[in-house]
C-alpha positions as CSV (number, residue, x, y, z in Angstrom):
1,X,-0.3,0.1,-0.1
2,X,1.4,3.4,-1.0
3,X,0.9,7.0,0.3
4,X,-0.4,8.2,-3.2
5,X,-4.0,8.0,-2.5
6,X,-4.4,10.9,-5.4
7,X,-2.9,8.3,-7.9
8,X,-4.6,5.6,-6.7
9,X,-8.0,7.2,-7.0
10,X,-7.2,8.0,-10.5
11,X,-6.3,4.7,-11.5
12,X,-9.2,3.3,-9.8
13,X,-11.4,5.7,-12.4
14,X,-9.4,5.0,-15.4
15,X,-10.1,1.2,-14.9
16,X,-14.0,1.6,-14.8
17,X,-14.1,3.3,-18.4
18,X,-13.2,1.3,-21.6
19,X,-12.4,3.8,-24.5
20,X,-15.3,2.8,-26.7
21,X,-17.7,4.5,-23.7
22,X,-16.0,8.1,-24.7
23,X,-15.6,7.7,-28.7
24,X,-12.3,6.3,-28.7
25,X,-11.0,3.5,-31.0
26,X,-9.8,0.6,-28.5
27,X,-6.4,-0.8,-30.0
28,X,-6.5,-4.6,-29.3
29,X,-5.9,-6.8,-26.1
30,X,-5.1,-4.7,-22.8
31,X,-3.1,-6.1,-19.9
32,X,-4.9,-3.7,-17.6
33,X,-8.5,-2.9,-17.6
34,X,-9.9,0.8,-18.6
35,X,-8.3,3.8,-20.2
36,X,-4.5,4.6,-20.7
37,X,-3.1,7.6,-19.8
38,X,-2.6,8.7,-23.0
39,X,-6.6,8.1,-23.8
40,X,-7.2,10.3,-20.5
41,X,-5.3,13.1,-22.1
42,X,-6.9,13.1,-25.7
43,X,-10.3,12.8,-24.1
44,X,-9.6,16.1,-21.9
45,X,-8.1,18.0,-24.9
46,X,-4.5,18.3,-23.8
47,X,-0.9,16.5,-24.5
48,X,0.5,13.7,-21.9
49,X,4.2,13.5,-22.7
50,X,6.5,12.3,-20.1
51,X,8.3,14.7,-17.8
52,X,11.7,15.7,-18.7
53,X,14.1,16.7,-16.2
54,X,15.2,20.4,-16.4
55,X,18.7,19.8,-17.0
56,X,18.1,17.3,-20.1
57,X,19.1,18.5,-23.2
58,X,15.7,17.8,-24.5
59,X,13.9,19.7,-21.6
60,X,11.1,22.0,-22.8
61,X,9.2,24.2,-20.2
62,X,6.0,22.9,-21.6
63,X,6.8,19.1,-20.6
64,X,3.2,17.1,-20.3
65,X,2.1,15.1,-17.5
66,X,3.8,11.5,-16.3
């Protein structure tokens, strides 16, 4: 058990929704039920890129969610 209550809550909510329910196309078999992080971002109209550390040459201030 972790102390990341927000993360646990969000994962639980994502697990209850299938892509077809919100108008997205499912791309084959899933190891975990529910929406993927990228699908949540797409449905919300935001970008979801992995965070890049500020000391990395690839860093940009517009780095998205992780």
